[in-house]
Residue, then its C-alpha position, 0 to 999 in steps of 0.5 A: x658070344x657077345x660084344x656088349x654085356x650088362x653088370x648086374x647093377x647095370x641090369x637092375x637100374x634098367x628094369x626101374x628105368x624101363x618102368x619110368x620111360x618105356x623101352x630103352x636103347x643105348x648109343x655110345x658116340x664119344x662126342x663132346x657133349x657125352x664124353x665116353x659114357x653110353x647114353x640111354x634113352x627111350x626108343x625113338x628119342x635118338x635116331x640112329x643112321x648109317x653112321x652108327x653100329x649095332x654092337x648087340x642087343x642086351x636082354x636083361x631079365x625083366x626088361x624089353x631087350x635093349x639095342x646097344x649102338x656106337x658111332x662108326x668112328x668110335x667103333x673103329x677105335x674100340x672094335x678089338x674090345x668087349x664092352x660091359x655097361x656098368x653103373x656107378x654113383x654120380x651125376x652123368x650127362x642130363x640127356x640119358x634117362x639115369x641122371x635124375x637117379x643120382x647114377x651114371x652109366x659107364x663103359x668097362x672094357x677088355x681086349x677080346x680074346x683071340x677067340x672073340x676076335x676070330x668069331x667077330x672077324x677081326x683076326 
């Protein structure tokens, strides 16, 4: 059971992006500059701290496992949701590695099931 998953199209894009940038990570801050889009960075380009929560590690085939982090304040809003990283046409933030590809990552969410809430200690 996971808190965060990838769509097939996001997983395919990550294979290409890793070839260009090396190992990757995601951070979801909800801040003013990046809105609510997940930001994808080469590992080491974004430093996490006690102000962040590791939601999970994504493991698409053919890619180094990718940690997905979220700011603690954003987590408080979203802790009852399951997230799926997807990709759509359009330009997202210039800071995220997919920006030059003409696409952007986005989050699709749903409320967790009762079973998931129990498993994650939220019920």
